[in-house]
LOKEMI-970687 format. One record per residue: residue number from 0; residue in one letter; x, y, z of N, C-alpha, C, O in turn. Coordinates in steps of 0.1 Angstrom, whole numbers, padded with zeros to 4 digits. Each point is the difference from the previous one (the first is absolute). Last residue first. Layout:
// LOKEMI-970687
- NUM|A|X|Y|Z|X|Y|Z|X|Y|Z|X|Y|Z
...
This chain:
// LOKEMI-970687
- 83|X|0186|-0322|-0160|-0009|-0014|0009|-0006|-0007|-0013|-0006|-0010|0001
- 82|X|0029|0053|-0012|0010|-0011|0008|-0008|-0011|0003|0005|-0011|-0004
- 81|X|-0029|0048|-0010|0007|-0009|-0009|0006|-0012|0004|-0003|-0012|-0003
- 80|X|-0013|0045|0031|-0011|-0007|-0006|0008|-0010|-0009|-0001|-0012|0002
- 79|X|0030|0042|0018|-0005|-0011|0009|-0012|-0008|-0003|-0002|-0010|0005
- 78|X|0016|0045|-0029|0009|-0009|-0002|-0001|-0007|0010|0008|-0010|-0002
- 77|X|-0038|0042|0001|-0001|-0008|-0009|0013|-0011|-0004|0000|-0008|-0009
- 76|X|-0002|0038|0044|-0014|-0007|0001|0003|-0010|-0011|0001|-0012|0002
- 75|X|0030|0046|0001|0002|-0012|0009|-0008|-0011|-0002|0004|-0012|-0001
- 74|X|-0011|0054|-0022|0007|-0010|-0007|0006|-0012|0012|0003|-0012|-0004
- 73|X|-0032|0044|0019|-0008|-0006|-0009|0012|-0012|-0005|-0002|-0012|0001
- 72|X|0019|0042|0029|-0008|-0006|0005|-0006|-0012|-0009|0001|-0012|0002
- 71|X|0024|0047|-0018|0008|-0009|0006|-0010|-0012|0004|0001|-0011|-0005
- 70|X|-0023|0049|-0008|0005|-0008|-0011|0006|-0009|0003|-0004|-0011|-0005
- 69|X|-0007|0042|0039|-0013|-0007|-0006|0006|-0014|-0011|-0001|-0012|0001
- 68|X|0030|0045|0013|-0002|-0009|0011|-0006|-0010|-0004|0004|-0011|-0002
- 67|X|0001|0052|-0029|0010|-0013|0004|-0004|-0011|0008|0001|-0012|-0005
- 66|X|-0025|0047|0010|-0004|-0006|-0012|0007|-0010|-0002|-0004|-0012|-0001
- 65|X|0013|0038|0037|-0011|-0009|0002|-0004|-0007|-0011|-0005|-0011|0001
- 64|X|0037|0046|-0005|0009|-0013|0007|-0013|-0010|0002|0003|-0012|-0001
- 63|X|-0016|0050|-0024|0009|-0009|-0005|0005|-0009|0009|0002|-0012|-0004
- 62|X|-0026|0041|0028|-0009|-0006|-0010|0007|-0007|-0010|-0006|-0011|-0003
- 61|X|0030|0039|0033|-0010|-0015|0008|-0006|-0003|-0012|0004|-0011|-0003
- 60|X|0020|0046|-0012|0010|-0015|0002|-0009|-0008|0007|0000|-0012|-0002
- 59|X|-0023|0049|-0009|0003|-0006|-0012|0010|-0011|0000|0001|-0009|-0008
- 58|X|-0014|0041|0045|-0013|-0009|0001|0007|-0007|-0016|-0004|-0012|0001
- 57|X|0037|0039|0011|-0001|-0009|0011|-0014|-0011|-0004|0000|-0012|0001
- 56|X|0006|0053|-0026|0010|-0011|-0007|-0004|-0012|0012|-0005|-0011|-0004
- 55|X|-0020|0046|0013|-0004|-0005|-0011|0012|-0011|-0004|-0004|-0011|-0004
- 54|X|0014|0038|0040|-0015|-0008|0005|0000|-0006|-0011|0003|-0012|0002
- 53|X|0027|0042|0007|0007|-0009|-0003|-0013|-0009|-0002|0002|-0011|-0005
- 52|X|-0003|0057|0016|0000|-0002|-0016|0007|-0018|-0002|0005|-0004|-0010
- 51|X|-0011|0026|0055|-0013|-0006|-0007|0000|0000|-0018|-0009|-0004|-0008
- 50|X|0052|-0007|0046|-0009|0013|-0010|-0011|-0008|-0007|-0001|-0011|-0006
- 49|X|0033|-0001|0058|-0008|-0007|-0014|-0005|0015|-0006|-0003|0010|0007
- 48|X|0032|-0011|0033|0006|-0002|-0013|-0011|0000|-0008|0002|0006|-0011
- 47|X|-0013|-0012|0053|-0002|0014|-0001|0011|0005|-0017|-0001|0010|-0006
- 46|X|-0003|-0058|0028|-0011|0005|-0006|-0003|0015|-0004|-0010|0003|-0008
- 45|X|0045|-0029|0033|0005|0008|-0019|-0015|0004|-0002|-0002|0009|-0009
- 44|X|0009|-0031|0050|0000|0015|0001|0004|0006|-0010|0003|0012|-0002
- 43|X|-0024|-0059|-0004|0006|0003|0012|-0001|0014|0002|-0011|0005|0000
- 42|X|0004|-0039|-0034|0004|0010|-0006|0005|0008|0013|0010|0007|-0001
- 41|X|-0031|-0049|0000|0009|0000|-0010|0010|0012|0001|0013|-0001|-0003
- 40|X|-0051|-0006|0033|0013|-0006|0002|0008|0002|-0009|0011|0005|0003
- 39|X|-0048|0018|-0012|0001|0004|0013|0015|-0012|0000|0010|0005|-0004
- 38|X|-0036|-0014|-0029|0009|0011|-0004|0005|0006|0012|0011|0006|-0002
- 37|X|-0040|-0043|0010|0011|-0002|-0010|0012|0008|-0004|0012|-0003|-0001
- 36|X|-0053|0015|0022|0008|-0009|0008|0015|-0003|-0006|0011|0002|0004
- 35|X|-0050|0018|-0032|0008|0008|0010|0011|-0007|0007|0012|0003|-0002
- 34|X|-0037|-0034|-0028|0009|0013|-0004|0008|0011|0009|0012|0003|0000
- 33|X|-0050|-0038|0008|0014|-0005|0004|0012|0011|-0005|0010|0002|0006
- 32|X|-0059|0000|-0017|0000|0002|0017|0016|-0001|0004|0004|0007|0010
- 31|X|-0018|-0008|-0060|0002|0015|0010|-0001|0002|0016|0001|0010|0007
- 30|X|0003|-0055|-0032|0010|0011|-0005|-0003|0012|0008|0006|0004|0010
- 29|X|-0034|-0032|-0008|0006|-0008|0007|0013|0011|0000|0005|0006|0010
- 28|X|-0045|0003|-0033|0001|0003|0010|0007|-0003|0010|-0002|0005|0011
- 27|X|0003|-0015|-0056|0006|0015|0003|-0006|0004|0015|0003|0010|0006
- 26|X|-0008|-0055|-0024|0012|0005|0001|0002|0011|0004|0009|0003|0007
- 25|X|-0054|-0015|-0015|0008|-0009|0014|0013|0006|0001|0002|0007|0011
- 24|X|-0022|0008|-0051|-0003|0008|0010|0002|-0006|0015|0001|0007|0010
- 23|X|0010|-0034|-0049|0004|0013|-0002|0001|0010|0013|0011|0004|0006
- 22|X|-0037|-0046|-0013|0012|0000|0005|0008|0014|0003|0003|0004|0011
- 21|X|-0055|-0001|-0017|0015|-0006|-0009|0006|0001|0009|-0001|0008|0009
- 20|X|-0035|0022|-0006|-0003|-0010|0001|0006|-0014|-0003|-0008|-0009|-0002
- 19|X|0020|0055|-0004|-0007|0000|0015|-0002|-0015|0004|0003|-0005|0011
- 18|X|0013|0027|-0058|0013|-0010|0009|-0011|-0004|0016|0003|-0010|0006
- 17|X|-0026|0041|-0041|0004|-0016|-0005|0006|-0008|0007|-0002|-0013|0001
- 16|X|-0010|0058|0013|-0009|-0009|-0002|0005|-0016|-0005|-0003|-0012|0004
- 15|X|0034|0046|0004|-0007|-0005|0010|-0010|-0009|0002|-0001|-0009|0008
- 14|X|0021|0028|-0048|0011|-0007|0006|-0011|-0007|0012|-0003|-0012|0000
- 13|X|-0014|0046|-0015|-0004|-0010|-0011|0006|-0010|0001|-0004|-0010|-0005
- 12|X|0013|0052|0029|-0014|-0007|-0004|-0003|-0014|-0002|-0007|-0008|0005
- 11|X|0049|0044|0009|-0002|-0014|-0010|-0013|-0007|0006|0001|-0010|0008
- 10|X|0023|0052|0013|-0010|0003|-0013|0000|-0014|-0012|-0002|0001|-0012
- 9|X|0017|0005|0062|0010|0002|-0008|-0007|0004|-0012|0008|0005|-0008
- 8|X|-0038|-0022|0038|0007|0017|0002|0011|0001|-0007|0003|0012|-0002
- 7|X|-0023|-0051|-0002|-0006|0005|0000|0006|0015|-0001|0001|0008|-0010
- 6|X|0024|-0042|0023|0000|-0001|-0015|-0012|0012|-0003|0003|0007|-0009
- 5|X|-0002|-0019|0052|0011|0007|-0003|-0001|0003|-0015|-0003|0011|-0004
- 4|X|-0028|-0037|0018|-0002|0014|0006|0010|0009|-0003|-0002|0011|-0003
- 3|X|0007|-0060|-0001|-0013|0008|-0009|0000|0017|0001|0001|0008|-0010
- 2|X|0027|-0035|0041|0004|0005|-0016|-0009|0003|-0006|0002|0010|-0007
- 1|X|-0018|-0019|0048|0007|0013|0001|0006|-0001|-0012|-0002|0010|-0007
- 0|X|-0023|-0048|0009|-0005|0012|0002|0003|0009|-0002|-0005|0008|-0008
């Protein structure tokens, strides 16, 4: 629910409606819940060094990493299925 609201507030109403009842909505709930603590733990006192202009590039990096992870997971599943 919070992820859907965050999407709407960010101007992504269509994505909010599309994702809210799918795995992507559940993923975003977990991601948004975990992100602040993970950033705090990873960056510590360096949080003040973050620049807003880095946000778009960072979001692209995270999206590419997730896409690569999904591809690798699918490839492993396929090779396990073929190997049986």
